[in-house]
C-alpha positions as CSV (number, residue, x, y, z in Angstrom):
1,M,139.7,20.9,10.0
2,N,138.8,24.6,10.0
3,T,137.8,24.7,13.6
4,C,137.4,28.1,15.2
5,L,137.2,29.7,18.7
6,F,135.8,33.1,19.1
7,V,135.9,35.3,22.2
8,S,135.3,39.0,22.7
9,D,135.2,41.7,25.4
10,L,137.7,40.1,27.9
11,H,138.6,43.5,29.2
12,G,141.9,42.5,30.6
13,K,140.5,39.9,32.9
14,M,143.5,37.6,33.4
15,S,141.3,34.7,34.6
16,R,139.4,34.7,31.4
17,Y,142.6,34.7,29.3
18,E,143.9,31.8,31.4
19,A,140.7,29.9,30.7
20,L,141.0,30.7,27.0
21,L,144.6,29.5,26.8
22,K,143.7,26.2,28.5
23,I,141.0,25.6,25.9
24,I,143.2,26.4,23.0
25,K,145.9,24.1,24.3
26,K,143.4,21.3,24.9
27,E,141.2,21.6,21.8
28,K,143.8,22.8,19.3
29,P,141.6,24.9,17.0
30,D,142.8,26.1,13.7
31,F,141.7,29.7,14.2
32,V,141.2,31.9,17.2
33,F,139.4,35.2,17.0
34,L,139.7,37.9,19.6
35,G,136.9,40.5,19.0
36,G,138.0,43.6,20.7
37,D,137.9,45.3,24.1
38,L,140.8,43.1,25.1
39,L,142.7,45.4,27.5
40,P,142.0,46.4,31.1
41,H,139.9,49.5,31.8
42,R,142.1,52.5,32.3
43,R,141.6,52.6,36.1
44,V,143.3,49.2,36.4
45,Q,145.8,49.6,33.6
46,N,148.7,49.9,36.1
47,Q,148.1,46.5,37.8
48,F,151.6,45.4,36.6
49,D,153.4,48.5,37.7
50,P,152.5,50.8,40.6
51,N,154.0,53.7,38.7
52,G,151.6,53.2,35.8
53,E,154.2,52.3,33.2
54,G,153.1,48.7,32.8
55,N,151.8,47.4,29.5
56,F,149.2,44.6,29.7
57,I,150.0,43.4,26.1
58,M,153.7,42.9,26.7
59,D,153.7,42.0,30.4
60,F,150.9,39.5,30.1
61,L,149.4,38.7,26.7
62,F,152.7,38.5,24.8
63,R,154.3,36.3,27.5
64,K,151.3,34.0,27.8
65,F,150.8,33.5,24.1
66,E,154.5,33.0,23.6
67,I,154.6,30.2,26.1
68,L,151.5,28.6,24.5
69,K,153.1,28.8,21.0
70,D,156.3,27.2,22.3
71,T,154.2,24.4,23.9
72,M,151.9,23.7,21.0
73,E,154.6,24.1,18.3
74,C,153.1,23.3,14.9
75,A,149.6,22.9,16.4
76,Y,149.5,26.6,17.4
77,P,146.5,28.3,15.7
78,D,146.2,31.4,13.5
79,V,145.2,34.1,16.0
80,F,143.3,37.1,14.7
81,L,142.5,40.1,16.8
82,I,141.0,43.6,16.5
83,P,140.7,46.6,19.0
84,G,137.5,47.6,20.7
85,N,136.2,51.0,21.8
86,D,137.5,50.5,25.3
87,D,141.1,49.7,24.1
88,R,143.3,52.8,24.3
89,K,145.2,53.1,21.0
90,I,148.4,54.2,22.8
91,I,148.5,50.8,24.6
92,F,146.9,48.7,21.9
93,D,149.5,49.6,19.3
94,S,151.9,47.3,21.2
95,V,150.2,44.3,19.5
96,A,152.6,45.0,16.7
97,E,155.3,43.3,18.9
98,G,153.2,40.1,19.0
99,E,152.8,40.3,15.2
100,K,156.6,40.3,14.8
101,A,156.8,37.2,16.9
102,D,154.0,35.5,14.9
103,L,151.8,35.2,18.0
104,W,148.8,36.9,16.4
105,R,147.7,39.2,13.6
106,N,145.9,42.5,14.0
107,I,143.4,42.5,11.2
108,H,141.7,45.8,11.9
109,K,141.1,47.3,8.4
110,Q,143.1,44.4,6.9
111,C,142.3,41.3,4.9
112,V,144.1,38.0,5.2
113,T,143.5,35.2,2.6
114,I,143.9,31.6,3.6
115,G,142.8,29.0,1.1
116,K,139.3,30.0,-0.2
117,Y,138.6,32.2,2.9
118,R,139.1,35.9,3.3
119,F,139.4,37.2,6.9
120,Y,138.7,40.8,7.5
121,G,138.7,42.9,10.7
122,Y,137.1,46.2,11.8
123,G,137.2,47.4,15.4
124,C,135.4,50.8,15.3
125,V,131.9,51.4,16.7
126,P,129.3,54.1,16.3
127,P,129.4,57.0,18.9
128,T,128.8,56.0,22.5
129,P,128.2,57.9,25.7
130,F,131.8,57.2,26.7
131,M,134.8,59.5,26.4
132,I,137.4,57.3,24.8
133,K,137.1,57.9,21.1
134,D,140.2,56.1,19.6
135,W,138.0,53.5,17.9
136,E,134.7,55.4,17.4
137,R,133.4,56.7,14.1
138,F,130.2,58.2,12.8
139,D,128.0,55.4,11.5
140,N,126.5,56.1,8.1
141,S,125.7,59.8,8.8
142,K,126.6,62.4,11.4
143,E,123.4,61.7,13.3
144,I,123.9,60.3,16.8
145,N,121.7,59.5,19.8
146,D,121.1,62.3,22.2
147,D,123.0,60.5,25.1
148,C,126.1,59.9,22.9
149,I,129.2,62.0,22.4
150,A,130.5,62.8,18.9
151,P,134.0,61.4,18.2
152,K,135.7,64.8,17.9
153,Y,134.6,65.9,21.4
154,G,136.0,62.9,23.3
155,F,139.4,61.7,24.4
156,H,142.0,60.3,22.0
157,S,144.9,58.6,23.7
158,F,147.0,59.1,20.6
159,P,146.8,61.7,17.8
160,P,144.1,60.5,15.4
161,D,145.3,59.2,12.0
162,H,141.8,59.7,10.7
163,D,139.3,62.6,10.5
164,P,137.1,62.4,13.6
165,E,134.7,65.0,12.2
166,N,133.9,63.2,8.9
167,D,135.1,59.6,8.8
168,T,132.3,57.0,8.9
169,I,132.0,53.2,9.4
170,E,130.2,53.0,6.1
171,N,133.1,54.5,4.1
172,D,135.7,52.5,6.1
173,V,134.0,49.2,5.3
174,K,133.7,50.0,1.6
175,T,137.4,50.8,1.5
176,I,138.4,47.6,3.2
177,I,136.4,45.3,0.9
178,G,136.9,47.1,-2.4
179,N,135.7,44.8,-5.1
180,D,136.5,41.6,-3.3
181,D,134.4,38.4,-3.7
182,L,132.8,37.8,-0.3
183,E,131.3,34.3,-0.9
184,F,133.7,33.1,1.7
185,G,134.3,36.5,3.4
186,I,134.6,36.2,7.2
187,F,134.4,39.4,9.2
188,L,135.6,40.1,12.8
189,F,133.7,43.2,13.9
190,H,133.5,44.7,17.4
191,S,130.2,46.4,16.8
192,P,127.1,44.3,16.1
193,P,124.7,45.3,13.3
194,F,121.7,47.4,14.0
195,Q,118.3,45.9,14.9
196,T,119.4,42.4,15.5
197,V,119.4,40.0,18.5
198,L,123.0,41.0,19.0
199,D,122.7,44.8,19.7
200,H,120.1,45.2,22.5
201,A,121.6,47.5,25.2
202,L,120.0,48.6,28.5
203,I,119.7,52.3,28.5
204,R,118.9,54.2,31.7
205,N,116.2,56.8,31.3
206,D,116.9,59.6,33.8
207,R,113.3,60.7,33.7
208,L,112.3,57.4,35.1
209,G,114.9,57.3,37.8
210,N,116.4,53.8,38.1
211,E,114.3,52.3,35.3
212,T,116.0,51.1,32.2
213,S,114.8,50.1,28.7
214,A,116.4,48.1,25.9
215,R,117.5,49.9,22.8
216,N,119.1,48.8,19.6
217,V,122.6,50.4,19.5
218,G,124.4,48.5,16.7
219,S,125.8,49.9,13.5
220,K,123.4,50.7,10.7
221,A,126.4,50.7,8.3
222,I,127.4,47.2,9.2
223,R,123.7,46.0,9.0
224,N,123.5,47.5,5.5
225,F,126.8,46.0,4.5
226,I,125.7,42.5,5.5
227,E,122.4,42.8,3.7
228,T,124.0,44.2,0.6
229,A,127.4,42.3,0.3
230,K,126.1,39.0,1.8
231,P,129.4,37.8,3.4
232,Y,129.7,34.3,4.7
233,I,130.2,34.8,8.4
234,T,130.3,37.9,10.7
235,M,131.4,37.9,14.4
236,H,130.6,40.6,16.8
237,G,130.9,41.8,20.5
238,H,130.6,45.1,22.3
239,I,127.0,44.9,23.7
240,H,127.5,42.6,26.8
241,E,123.9,42.3,27.8
242,S,122.3,41.6,24.5
243,A,122.2,37.8,24.8
244,S,120.7,38.1,28.2
245,I,118.0,40.4,26.9
246,T,117.1,38.5,23.7
247,G,118.1,35.0,24.8
248,Q,120.0,34.6,21.5
249,W,123.7,34.9,20.5
250,E,123.4,34.0,16.8
251,Q,121.2,35.0,13.9
252,R,120.9,34.7,10.1
253,L,120.6,37.7,7.8
254,G,120.0,36.2,4.4
255,R,122.9,33.8,3.7
256,T,125.1,35.4,6.4
257,W,125.6,33.7,9.8
258,L,126.1,36.2,12.6
259,C,127.2,35.6,16.2
260,S,128.3,37.5,19.3
261,A,130.6,36.4,22.0
262,A,129.9,39.4,24.3
263,H,128.6,38.4,27.7
264,D,127.4,40.3,30.8
265,G,128.4,37.7,33.4
266,P,131.8,36.8,35.1
267,E,132.3,33.7,32.9
268,L,134.3,33.4,29.7
269,S,131.9,33.2,26.7
270,V,133.4,30.9,24.0
271,I,131.8,30.3,20.6
272,T,133.1,27.2,18.8
273,F,132.3,26.6,15.1
274,N,133.6,25.0,12.0
275,L,134.1,27.1,8.9
276,N,132.5,24.4,6.8
277,E,129.3,24.4,8.9
278,P,129.0,27.5,11.1
279,Q,125.3,26.9,11.7
280,S,126.3,24.0,14.0
281,A,128.2,26.4,16.4
282,N,127.9,26.2,20.1
283,R,128.4,28.7,22.9
284,R,129.9,27.9,26.3
285,L,130.1,29.9,29.4
286,I,133.2,28.8,31.3
287,K,133.6,29.6,35.0
288,V,136.8,31.4,35.7
């Protein structure tokens, strides 16, 4: 059937996850994609343990998806996930336990081949104004916006296994794909590509007081990759307000169909599509 559900930026909201699990159980998709920023913000990370030792992945996600898998049995979907810039690596690394139990696959910087489809994941984003830098990289150069913080100057929850001063999204993506045939390449990115309907962020201009303006903040490297390599499908998140600003959550760049599940409201944003006909996708906002 090749039916897919795509969500992103749930930020540890348990009501959103509960709604997602109900949809999976009812609709029985073949594939589920979780596009990063999956964990609670640090300030609420201790909601399961007043001493701050709780782990959202093991205490909530693992348990809930394990129950779902036991219930659905052979109808349980392939679940692919990646980190987002707000997911602290020291916590996110616990997803490995869910992989051991066949609950999901972390495809960050990985490729999984199923039939004619190649599924890739990449969770890193260009530099932001925020301090957590576990999943931030320079884009296609060391140039960054004036209000952003370079990766080496921020906070890493775990010692980096990369070079914060030199690594780029451009080089990472090249390494991931190598010489692969991308006719049916499907990419789960956290960052949207630059100058699309998916990457409009509201930026506060201090000189204008409370006034804000929209600015394109997506990845130039991902945009160049899509235009050059022409993959089949790319999925994105990260910029919550973009769909509200542009009125659009999907776009075509050449032969590539792009979509974003990011959402700036309290609802769960769910994109449903079929791998054979992605242009017939639909987006639902589910009250939670």
